[in-house]
C-alpha positions, 0 to 999 in steps of 0.5 A: 889128645883132644883138639879144641879150636875157637874162632871169633867172628867180626861183629856187624857194625850195627850190632856192636853196641849190643854184642861184644863177641861171637865165638865158635868153639869146636872140641873133638875128643875122638871116639874114646869116652870122656868125662871132663869137668870145668868151672863156670865161676861168678862172672859179670858177663851176659851171654847166650850159648848155643850147643849144636848136636850135643849137650853139656851137664851142669851143677851148682856148687851146692848141688850134688847131681848134674842137670842137662843144659838146654840147647840154647841157654841165656845167662846173666851176671851171676855170683854162684859158681857151678861146674860144667861136664863135657862127655862128648865132642861138641860144637857151640856158639857163644854170644857175649853181650855188652854190659847191659846188652841182654837187658836191651835185647830182651827188654826184661829186668836182669833181676829175672835172670840173676844168678842162673842159666835159663832156657832161651825158649822159655824166655824168648819163645818158639822163634829160638827153635827156628834159629836152632834149626837153621844153625843145625843145618849149616855146614860151615862157620861162615854160614853159621855166622850169617844165620846168627848175626842175621837173627840179631840184625832182624831184632834191632828194631825192637832193641832199646837204643843205647844210652849214656849208661850203657857206655858207662857200664862198658867202662865199668866192666873194663875199669872195675876199680873206678869210683862208682860216683864217677861212673854215675856221672858218665851215665849222666845220672844221680848215684841213686838213679844209677844204682836203680838202673844198674839193677835193671840192666845188670841184675845187681848193684854197680859195686857188686858188679865191679867186684865180680868183674875184678874177681873174674879177671883174677880167676882167668889169670890164675887159670892160664898162669897157675904159677903166678904168686898170689901177691902178684895176682892181687896187685895185677888186678887191683886188689888193695891188699892180699886179704881182700883178694882172699876174701873175694875168692872165698865169697865167690869161688867158695874156696881159697885160692890154694884150693882153686889152684890145686883143682886147676892142676887136674884135667879140666876144660876152660868154659869161660874163655878170655873173649877179648884175647881170642 
């Protein structure tokens, strides 16, 4: 049987306005050949994923063949589902940013990273290779954690200071059913200016971001509790009615909830963990 372990690290206080979680994942499938797929559904999260020693393969829902994932990938909020394929044991690091944090870190509009994964080297440059080299040479998670957090600490002088909008977006991420006007008020902005800044920080409108956050929450519950009734699930995450729930699943998962449920009954890997509950 495969063994999968996760370890969430304590974020340095100076990094907490930028990074929500740093999680180490190690999957040991033994010596037997494997081929396990998993979904990476539309998500509001912005992240950097570092794959040590091995690589995954991915394909979007509209693609037929897999492409090899780079050793260090940046991904912003996205609306297109894709599949990830694991074919061997692996160790990886997931750096999950605060809402808008990747924009503050890279200082580029998130529309540039919208709905896709990108090689960190293409976006950040050769310095990411130094980070990967150091990460490959580590022998413990403690050492790896020191290298990862030291890298981001060294970048803080170049990172934009958090503003009221960043706290407002964190609130929206957790309270996706709230009125957008209220979130704009928390950001100390007019609705029009807030929406413009959302495109810059999130890559999409605040309304779409909130819808994806709600759908993503629903999918994560369904993945861990596949026997939950649709009406209970819709109510739990705050859908107004059953039809809105079905509509979002068709739009974002490209499938009905029933087809998603049937797919989850087959052997699969969870690539999008519930980071807050680890």
